[in-house]
N, C-alpha and C positions, 0 to 999 in steps of 0.2 A: 254681496255686500252692494251698497249703492257706488255710481260710479265716482263721485267724491271718495271712498272706504279705497276702491281697487287701488286711482290713483295712488295715493300713500302708500299703499301695501307693494306696489310694483313700482314705487319713487319714480313715477313719469308725470306728467301734466294733465291735469282733469279733459282737459280741451282733446286732449292723444288719446284717452279710454274714449272719450263723447265722439271721437271719431269714429273708431273701431265700431262703437257698439252701434253707431245707425248702420254704418255697413254692413254688420252682421243681420239687422233687424231687415236693412232692405235686401241684401243676396240670402239671408238663410231663415228670416223670420224668427229671430230671434226674441223668445219672452222667457220672462223667470215666472213660471205659473204655479198654483197651489192646488193642493189637496188638504183634503180635511178629514174630520171627524164630522160625517155627515148624518150621526145619530144625534147630534147635538143643534145640526137647524132642521132638525123632524124629519130627516129622511133615513131611510132605508137601502144601502147597497146592496143591492140585487146584480150577480152575474153567473151566467152560466151558457147552455151550448145545446146546440139540436142537432141529431141527426138522422140521414134519412138515405135512401138509396140512388142510387146518381140519376136515376132516371124520373125521382119523384117530383112532383109539381106540385106536394103540400109544401116541402120547405118553402119554396118559392113565396107563395103564400103566406109563411111565417113571417119571413121577409120582410112582405110588404108592410103586414100589419105593426111588426115592428119600428119600421121606417116611418112610419105616419105619426107613431106613438109620440108625442112630446115627452113621455118619460124618460124612453132610450136616450142614453147619452153616446154609445158606442154599438157599432156594431161591424162585423167583418167576415167575412165568406170564405170560404175554404177554396182555394186554387187547384191543390194538389193535397191529399189526405195518408195517411199512414197509415190508416185502415181502411183506406180504398174506398170511403162512402162520402156522403157532400155533409161537412160542418159548418153552423153555423155561430159564431161566438157573441153575446151580446153582454152588456152593461145597461141597467137601469137604477135610477136615484125614486122612490117611492114614498108618496108622503102616507101618514097614518092617517089617513082618509079615507074616503070613498074611493077616489080614481088609484091609488094604490090596493087597494080590495078587487078594484074591477083588473088591474091588470095582471095578478094574481089569479084572477079567476079565469083571464082569457088566457096564461099558458097551461091552465089544466084543461081548458077546453080542446087545446090543441094535443093533448095527450090521448085524447079521446078520439073513437070515432065519429066524423069518416078519414079526419087525418093521422092519427096514431100513428105523432111524430114521439120521436126518444127524446125527452129534453131534459136534462140535469141543471140544479140551479139551484142557488144560496146565498144568504146573506152573506155579507163581505166582515170578517174580523179586524183584516188587516188589510193594508195597501200600499204600494210605495212603488217609488219612481228612483232607476238609477241609471248614470249616464260613466261610462269607462273610456275617458277620453286617454287615457294611458297608450290603448293600444292604435291611437293616430297618431298623426307626426302632421298633420297640417296639408297634405294632400290626399292622401291613402289612408286605411287602415289593416293592420297586420292581418296575416292570413291566417282565417281560423280553421287550422288543421284539425280534421275530424278525428284522429288517431289521439291527437295530444289533449283536443278538447274530451275525448272521453275518458282518456287515464287520471285526468286533475277532478273529474266528477269521481270517478271510483276508490282513488285515492284517499277523497275528502268523507267520501259516506261511512267512514268508520269514525269519523271524529265529528259527525255532524251533531251531537248533544253538546257539544264545546265551542262550537262555529260561534265566531263573535255575534254577539247583537248587531242587525240592522236597523236604520232609520224605518219603522214603519209608522202609519197613520192608523192609529189601531180605529175601532169601530164599536162603538157603543149601541144599544137598546134606543131608539127615536126617544124624542122629547117635543111636546109643544116647544117652538121656535115660533118667532114674528117674524112678520113680511119684512122689515128694515135689516134684521141678522141675515137674511136670505140673500138681499141685496147689496150687504155689505163684502158677503164670502163673494157673490158672483163676481163684482168688480176685483177682489185679490185673487180668485181663482185667475183669470186672466194675466192679472197683474202683479205680483205681489210689493209692487213698490207704489202702486196706487195713491195718488195723492186726493188731499179733500174737495179738490176743485173738479176733478175726473169725476169723483164719487158724489157730488152734487148734478155735474149734469146728468149721471143715471137718476137719479130720483126726476129731475126735470123730466125724462124722458117717459118715465111710467106716471106722471102725471099726478106726483107725491112732495108733499111739502116738506123741502129741507132742513133738518136743524142748522145752528149755528156751525161755521167753520170750526169752531174749538170743538163741540161736540162730534162732529164728523171726524175731524183728528183723533179724537180719545176712540172712535167705535172700531177705527183702522188698528190704531195700535194696539187694543185689547183681542181685536178680532186674529192680529197677525200672533201677536204672542200666547195664545191663549188655542189656539184651533188651527192656524194653519202651517202645514210642512210645503216649502217651496222647492221647485225642482227644475231643473233646465229643460224648455223646452226648445229644441234646433231642428232645421231640415236642410236638405239640399248639400250633405256632407258624407252621400256615398253610404248612407245606410238606406238600400233600396228595398230590400227584402224583406219581410215582416213574416216572422215563422212563429206562430202561436202554438204553445203546451198545455194540455187539459191533464188533468190529472184526478181523478176521483177514486178515494180510498175507503172503499165502505167498511171496512173494517176499524175504520174510526183514525184518529189521529194517529200520525206516525212520523221520524225523524228524516224521511223522503221527503214532505214538506219543508220542511225548515234548511236541509240543505238545499233545496231549488231555488230557495229565497235568497241562500247565500251565496249560492254561486250567480245569482244573478247579477251580485255585484261586478262581478270581474269580467262581465260581456259589455259589449258597446252600448247598448241601448235597451232599458227594459222595463216594463211595469208588470209587476206580480199582486196578485188579489188571490185569498187564504181564507176560508171557514173550516170548522171541525176537522171535513171531510176533501173539501175541492181544493182544487190549487191552477190557478191560470196565471201562463205565463203569455206577455207579448213580446215580443225580441225583434228588434230591428239589428239585420247584420249585411254587409255588403255584398252585391252579389255573389264572390267571390269565394265566398263562406257555401259548402255545400253542406244542403238542406239533407241529403241521405246519409252521411256521416253524423251529422245532429240528430239527427230524427232515432239512428241506430242507438248513439251512445245513453239517448232519455229513454228507450224503449227498454234496453236492458236494464234499467231500475229498477222497473217495473216487479211485482213478486204476484203470485196467483190472486190476492184479493184485489187489484189494483186495477184500474184501465188504466192505459197512458195513451196518447194521443199526440202528433205534432204535425200542423198543416201547414204547407203554405195559403196565405192571408192576400187575400185581392189590395192591389195596391191603393185604392181610392176606399180604405175604408170610412161609414158613417162616424163623425164624432161631434157631440153636442156637449155645451156645459150645462151650468148653472143657472146661468143668464136663459136658457131655452124653458127655465121651468117660471119664471118670473110671469108671464102673460094667463097663465094659467091658476097662478098664486094669488095675483092683485084682483078682485072683484069687479073694479070698474073697466078693467082691460080685457077679463074672459068675458063679456055677457057683449 
């Protein structure tokens, strides 16, 4: 909702909502961001992870390459892994041109000598973001008890096929897209309620001729309606422990991935990516949550043909959005 709609729904003044909203922006970096069907923007959403021994020097080299590559949008390294190895999770948006092909070729090189890294990756079919503020009382989070957490997941496992659908951003095969569509999407990704004036400024920043205000409003409205799924992005509310769960179902898709996606809605904050056989969950918990208990609950779900790993990720992962692709997408800027 926009602020005026929130004020009406809460039966308070718009100025009261605005005052609280600005305080949350200042103190907690509150943003209403968006995720997309990136295929309609000419991009393939790729995610995966690499693993190696703790003492390996090859994983840091892989990390440096990913960090410097403009197509990488998220990168998180393990601090402690349930598999007792070193893990590196990554996400990338690959254009359907030479840059995307080069990225995939480089992944293949890191899988061969002299690096011989174990890298698992695929194209996402679904992406979702969740926040469950029902566990938050304004000061702290309800303690995530490991035994209860495991019991809930175990009891839900038998009903995975009839669990309610969750809001997903389905990913389709990439199609040709214009620089303008990418520009509009990058603006809405950062702020779902972006205005035509904000978008006009982005055109000027990229040395592009801006359409009329009416056209800009129409472009924003169309992108919101047909492509964008909004979600709340907020920080500094006590979710200081990041846990990443990776699932590789070599036998093909099963109810386990669907179960994990449904259970993500019951956790404080979660981001879920899934393909036919791969699933990754980025979970933010309070420090009081037991990583060991959570890891044990997830590992007990894995079967013989499934590899599941949970790891505590570094506190400051790399994150970039669509705007990071803009310079290389515009010929006059990339020269």
